[in-house]
N, C-alpha and C positions, 0 to 999 in steps of 0.2 A: 272297687279297685280293679284296674285292668292290667293283665299280665301279658307282656310282649317278649317274644324271643329276640335276642340281639347279640350282645357281647358274649364272647367265649373266654375272655381274659378279664383280669381285675381292672376296675375303673381307676384312672389316674387324674382326670381333669374334666371340668365342665365349664360351659359358657353359654349364656343366653344371647340371642341376637338383640340388637338395640331395641327392636320393636316388640320383643318378648314373645314372638309367635313361634320361634324355633329354638331348639336346644341342641348344642353340639356336645358330644361326649367322646373323650379319648380313652383308649384302653390299651392293654398289652397286645391286642390283636388287630384293632382297626379304629377308625373314627366314624361315628354315626351322627346323622342329622335327624332329629325327631320333631314331629309336629306336636306342639305343646297341647293344643286343644283336643286332639284325638289320641295322642300317644303313639301314633303310627310312625314307623321308620320311613323317612323320605329319601335319604341317600346313605350309602355306606362307602367309605374310602378304604380299600385294602392296601396295606403297605408291608414291605418285607420286615420292617422293624416296628416295635411298639411305639405308640404315641404317648409321649411324656407330658405334653401340654397342648392346650388348644386356646384360641382366642379369636374374637370377632373384631374387625376394625370398627371404629366409632360410627362410620356411616353404614355399616352392615354389608358392605359390598365385597369384603375380602375375609377369608379364613386363614389363620396361621396354625400350622401343625408342627410340633417339635418332633422331628424324626431323626434318630441317630445323632450325628454331629451337624445337622443342618436344620434350617427353618424353611418349610415349604409353604408358599402362599397359593391359595386357590380362589378362583372367582366364585362367589356365592351362588350366582344364578346358573352358571354352566358347570361348575365343579372342576373346570380345567385348571391345571397348574399354570400360574402366571409368572412366578418368580421362585428362585431357590437361593437362599442366603447361606453361603458356605464360607467357613473360616475357622470355626471351632474345631479342635482336634480330639474332643471327647463329647460324650452325649450331652445334648442341649436339654436343660431342665425346665426352662421357662422362657416365654416370649410375651411381650406386651406392645400394643400399638400406642403411638402417641395420639393425643386427642385430635391432632390435625391430619392424621392418617398418612403422614409423609415418612415417618421413621418407625423402626422397631428396635426395642432394646431386648437383649437376650442374655441368659446366663447359662453356664455349662459346668460340667464336672471337671473341666480343665482350669477351673478357678479364674475365669475371666468374665468380664461384663462388657458386652459389645453393642455399639449403636450402628444401625444399618439404614442406608438410604434406599427406600423401596423402589424408586424409579430407576436407579442405576444399579441396584443390587450390590453396591459397594459398602465396605466397612468404613464408617466415618470415625469411630473412636474405639479404643480398646483400653480397658482398665484391668490391671492385674490385682486380684483379690487374695487376701490371706488364706481364705478357706472357700471351698466350693459352696454355691448357694443351693439350698434345698429347693425341691419343686414347690411351687406355690409361694415362694419367698421373694418375689419380684413384683413391683407395682409401679405404675405411672400415675402421677397426680393428674386430676382432670383439668387443671389450669396449664398443663404442658410444661411446668417449670421444675418439677422435682421427681426423682425416682427413689424408691426405697427398696432395700434388699437386706436379707439376713446375713450375718457373718458370725458364726458360732452362736454365742448367747447375746449378741448385740444386734441392733438394727442400724444400718447406715443410711442416711439421707444424703443424696447427691444432687448437684445442679444438673438438670437434664441437658443443658446446652454444652457444658464443659466437662461434666463428669467429676468435678471437684467435690470432695466431701464437705457437707455443710454441718451435719450433726452426727454424733454417735450416741444412740439411745441406750442407756444402761439401766437395767432393772431385772430382766429375766435371769434366771439361774440355770437355764439349760438351753440347748440349741433352739434357734428360731426356726419354726416349721412353716410359717405362713405370714404374709403381710398384705394389707389392702388399704387403700385410701378411701375415706368417705367422700361423697360427692361435694360436700361443703368446702373441701380443700384445706380445712383446718386441722384435720385429725387423721392419724395413721393408726390402724388396728394391727396388732400382732398376736400370733399364737405361738405357743412354745411347748417343748417337751416337759416343761416344769408344771404343766397342767393348767396354766393360766392364760387368759386373754387380757391384753392391756391396750389402753388408749393413750396416744401421745399427741402433744401439741406440736404441730409442724414448725411453727415459728420459733418457739422457745426450746424445743427438744425435751420438755418436761413430761413426766408421766401424769396423766389426768385421772385414770381409773384402772383398777386391777380387778378383773372379773374372775371369781373362783366358783367352782361347782363341778367341773369335769373331774373324773377320777382316773383318767389316763391322759396321755399326751394329746394336745390339741393339734390337729393335722391341717386344718383349713379354716379360713375366716372370710367373711364377705359383709358388705354393708348395703342397706336398702337405698333406693334412689332418693328418699327424703332425708337420709343421714340420721334417722331416728332409731333404727333397729340394726343390730349386729347379729349375724348368724355364725355359729362355730360348729365344726364337726370334729369328732375325736375318736381315738382308739377305744373309748369306753362304749362305742356303738350308739351314741346319742348325737342328735342335732339340737343345739340350744339357741334360743333367741334371747337377746339382751337389750335393755333400754340404754341407748348410747348416752343419754343425758344423766341418768341416775346410776347406771351400772347394775341395776337390779335384773335378775333373771325373769323373763316373761313366760317362757314356755320351753318344754323339753319334748322332743319327738323321738320315739323309739320304734324299731321295726327292722332295722338292718341287723344282720347276723355276722357282719365283719366290720373291721375298722373303717371309718369314714375318711376318705382322702380328698374329696372334692365337694365344693358347695358353691351355689350361685343364687342370686336374686333375679327375678324377672324385672323388666324395666318399670312396671307399675308397682312393684313391691308386694304383689299379692301372692306370688308363687315362689317357693324355694325348691331348688333341685339339689339333691345330695347323691354322690357316687361313692361306692363302697367296694372293698375287697370281696364282698359276697357276689360281685359281678352284676349288681343291680343299680339302676338309677331310680330314685323315688322322688315324686313330686308332692310337695306339701302345701296346703292352703295356709298362708301365714296369718290370715285373719280368723279362720274357723279352727285353726290348730288341729287339722286332721290330714291324713295322707290321702292324696287324690288319685295317684297312679303309681304303678310299680313296673319298671322296665328291666327285664332280666334275661340272662342266658342260661345255658344248661348247667346242671349241678356239677360240682367238681368231685373227683374221686379222692378218697383218703389215702395219702402215701403211708408207707410203713418202712421201717428199717429191716434189713435182712442180714446184718452183720453186727457183731459187737462194737460198741462205741469205744474208741481208745483215746480221743483228744477232742477238745472243743474250744471255741472262742466266740465272743459276741462282738459284732461290728461296733465301731466308734459311736455311731448314732443309736445303737441299741435295737436296730430294726432287723438285723440278720444274724442268725446263728450258723456257724460252720461246724460240722461234726465230722471227724475222721474216724475210720473204722479199721478193724484188723484185716479186712479184705483189701485194704489199700484204696478204698473209695472215700471221697469227700462229698458231703451233701450240704446244701445251703437251704436254710429254713427261714421263712418269714415269721418273725416273732408275733406279729399281730394275728396271723391266721393259723400258725402252727403247721403250715404246709410247705412242701419243697418248692423252691422257686424255679428249679430247672432239673434236668437229668443229672444223676450222680457224676462227679468228676473221677475219671480213672487215672490213678497216679503211677501204676506199674511198680508199686512198692509192696512189701510184705505186710507192713502195718504202719499206720500214720501215728506218730508219737507226739506231734505238735502241729498246730495249725493257726494261721493268723490271716486276717482280712485287712487290706489297705483301707484308709479312711473313707474312700469312695466305694468300697466293696467290689471294685473291678479287678483286683488282683488277689489271688489266694497263694499264700506261702505255706509249705508244709515240710516237716521233718519226718524221717523214717527210722525204723529199728536198726538198720545196718549202716548208719552214718551217711545216708543220702538225703538230699533235700531238693525241693522243686518249686516251680512257680506255675500257676495256671491262670489263664484268662477265661473266666466263665462265659463271657459274651462271645468270644471267638472260638471257644471250645478247644484251646490249645494247652498242652502241658509239657514242660521240659524238666529234666532231672539231672542233678550233678552229684559227684562224689565230694563230700565236704572236706575230706583230707587232701585230695589231689586237685580239686577244682575242675576236673574234667567232666564234660557232659557224657552221660551214660544212657543207654536205652531203657534199662530197668535197674532196680535196686540190687539184683543179684550180681551185677557187674561192678559194684562198689567194692572197696577194700574191707568192707564189713567193720568199719570203725565204730566208735561209740555212738549210741543213739542220739540223734538231734532232737532233744525234747524241750528245747526253748527256741522259739523263732519269732521274730518281730519285724514288721515292715515299717520303715520310717514314714512319717507323714507325707514327705515329698516323693515317696515311692522310688527313691534313688538307691536306697541302701537296705540290705537285709541283715539282721542280727542273728547269728547262729551260736548256740551254746549247748553244752551237755552238762547236766547237773552233776555228773560223776567224773568229769574230765578236768580236774585240777583248776577249775574256775577259769578256763580260757573262753573268752568271748571273741568271735570273729565278725568283722563287718565286711560284707560282700557287696561289691558295686554292681548294680543291675546293668548299667550300660556296658562296662568292660568285661563283665562276667568273671571278675577276679576278687580275691580277698585283698582288701586294701589296708586293713588294720587288724591287729591282734593285741589283746591286752589281758593280763592276768589280774583278775579282780581281787584275788586274795594275797598277792605278792606283798603288799604293804603290811600284812599281818605277821609275816615271818613264821607261819605255822607249817607243819609238815603236811604232805599230801594225804596221808591217811586220816588226819583230823578233819580235812575239809570236804569230805564226801557229803553230798546232798545238802550243800550250804546255799547254793544259788536258789532263791525262792521266788523272785519276780524280777522282771525287767520292763522298761518303758522308754520310749523316745519322747523328747520334748516336741512341741508343736512345730518348731523351726528345724527339726531334725539335727540340731547341732550338739545336743546333749543326750547322753544315755544315763538312766538311773538304774541301779541294781539293788536288789534287796538281798540281805544276807542273814543267815542264821547259823553261826558257828557254835557247835555244841560245847558244853562244859568239859574242859580237859585239865586235869590236875588242879592247880591253883588259879588257872585262868578263868575268869567269869564268862558266862555265856554272852556272846556278842550278837545283838539284834540291831541292825543298822541299815540305813540307806546311804549309798554313795553316788556321787555325780561324776561323769566322765565326759571328756571332750571327744566327740565322735570323729573329728578330723585327725587328731593326734593319737587317740587311744590312751591319753594320760588323764589322771584324776584332775578335776578342776580345783587346784589348790589342795586343801585337805578337807573338802566338803564332805562331811560325814554327820548324819543325823541319827542319834540313838533312839530307839523306840522301846515301848514297854512290852511289845511282843513282836515276833518276826513277821515281816510283810508277806502275806499270801498273794496279794495282787497290788498293782499300783498303776496309776495313770496321771499324767500331767493335766492341770486345768487348762482351759482354752488359751489363756494369756501366758501360760508357762511360769507363773509366779509361785505356784504351789504344786504339791504332789499329793493326790488322793490315794490313800491306802486303806486296807481293812482295819487298821489301827486308828486311823484318823487322818486329818489333813496336815501335811508338813509344810510349814511356811519356809520357802526357799530364800526369802530375803534376810534370814538370820545370818549373823556374821559367820565367816568360815571358821572351821575348827571343830573340835569335839564338843559334845554336850547333848543334853536331852532335847529332843525336838518339841517344839510347841505344837500341840495337836488340838484340832477342833473336831467334834463328833460328826460322823456321817451316817446316813441311813443306807446301809449296804447289806445285801444278802450274801452269806457265805455258807460253806459246808463245815460241819464240825470235824474234828480230827478223825473220828471213827466213821465218818460219812453216814451216821444214823440220823442226824438232825440238820435241818435248815435253820441257820441262825440269822438274826437281824440285829446288827450292832452288838454282836457277841452273845445275845440271849437266844436260847432255844425257842423256836416258834412253831416248828412242824417236824414231827417224827415221821421218818420214811420207812415203809415196809421194806423187807429185804429185797424184793424184786425191783425196787426203784433206786437202790443205793449204788453209786459208782464204786467200782472195786479199786480205783486209784484216784488220787486227788486231781490229776490233770483231766479227768473225765467230768469236770464241772467247769462252768464259766458263769461269771456274774456281770451284771450291769445295773448299777443303782440298786433298787430294791427287788430286782428280778434275778433269778438264778436258774440255769439249765443244768441238768445232770444226766449223765448217760451210764448205762450199765452194760457189761459184757454178757456173754452167753451166746448160744447159737442163734438166738433172735434178739437183737439189741432193743433197748428201751430208751426213749428220750422223754424227759419230763421237764416241763417249764413251770416254775413256781414264782408267783409274784407276791411280795409281802407289802401290804398297804396298811399304814397306821396301826401296826402291831398285829394285823390279821394276815391270813394267808389264803391265796387263791391258787388252785392247781389247774393247769391247762394242758 
């Protein structure tokens, strides 16, 4: 095995040249061209921004690099920039050449799919998407007729000429993380956070095979040139080979120490390249089932917290944890590696009491102890602060009127609205418009109950926005008072008017500690179970289906999975308050105060627990 110095940042993408002689790798620091035979670095392209995706044209003459909100094309022989395709207004996540080398399709975090003419550098088509497309979730069929991309937990097949949707492939139960066409043109391969790889018939839209074996989310997929073998890379640190005909697993490669985010076959199908968050590229012999080379950069240092953790949240895709501290800083952590993704965000507040990430993780909203709230752009490094009561922008939290702590904050999926609330402030929820920087709606979530202010303390337990940002769900826990029974319910509100949607109220068997809408908005997932929102309006017990979800016990001593104690935490790992934990599926992160904060990530898998 040969070890080569190269990347300093985590690997995001890989592509073999059509002749299989060179390999291009993109990372958070640069793009590198490697000689496959010798493992030597041939070219390095330095850029101000990280490289999110790389691709070779089908004739091997052009390279495509996804840089910020543009796609940069380079001549393979000279390395010179030949074209720059600009039009996206957020980071480009993927780009693919058409087989005739005349056009490029691209996706971006601005939730658009665009077609570009390479010769003129002009945008030919633009498709508005319901959700942003994940990196590695865009592919062009080899017959030049079809493009495939992920959309939440679905795969969309479109006509490459018109952009019109042909099929919506339904089967995965979590977000699509990767798609690829097999060379035979008959099959689409998809990977998902539901731990599976699936094969689909392009003509009928039917699922042909479901490949199971990975123990964590599948992050990348690729097919061999003869369409007989599929390779998949995962957060479980393995590369797996599958027989495309039978769906049987052929081989498992191990060696990476970080999640695998990029994978590619050489043109002859004999070599597989995998890229990982451990900053290495590894080459594997597909026939001999052994590692042939390892291309890596310097080792990374271990980050540590230096202030007590006071608030946490997990991004919508489960990849990022945001933790707020008593010193007013916010840190972003990669769930796969457990490391910080950037320098801490300075908020100019005394203590962060609530934190939330936008669906694309490009906006951070936070609340503070003295009634101030703020927004931060991690990429630009900018942070602004407002007084929640007056709506005035302030330089620091000490300039606020010191109102109630903002300990509930949520960003709408369209990033246009911020929901602000205090659990102790008479159940008032405010909707703040990002564009106008003003509160547009206020609504009293307890007013319909006719109860006194003193009774309603600490009753707001959870909030969530619907995927279209039009509906707000609130979770309530009204304590037992006199002859009135304890009320544990979910209510739905119209975000535009601030009024309840009819009398939509779903009673639960226990109060909701967390909630989130499903991708299609038809149901609401809670720690108690899934609430079917298609039920008739009015009062009544919600119809619940069980979920696998990790939560903290009331006393913060136990990690629970579906209500059962699965892991007892020593005192030094227990969060001192409930908001110092955040969950996503079967994973939970918890933080503890003290002069040196502690951040703990626990994953529960099939009734077992793994601490990271």
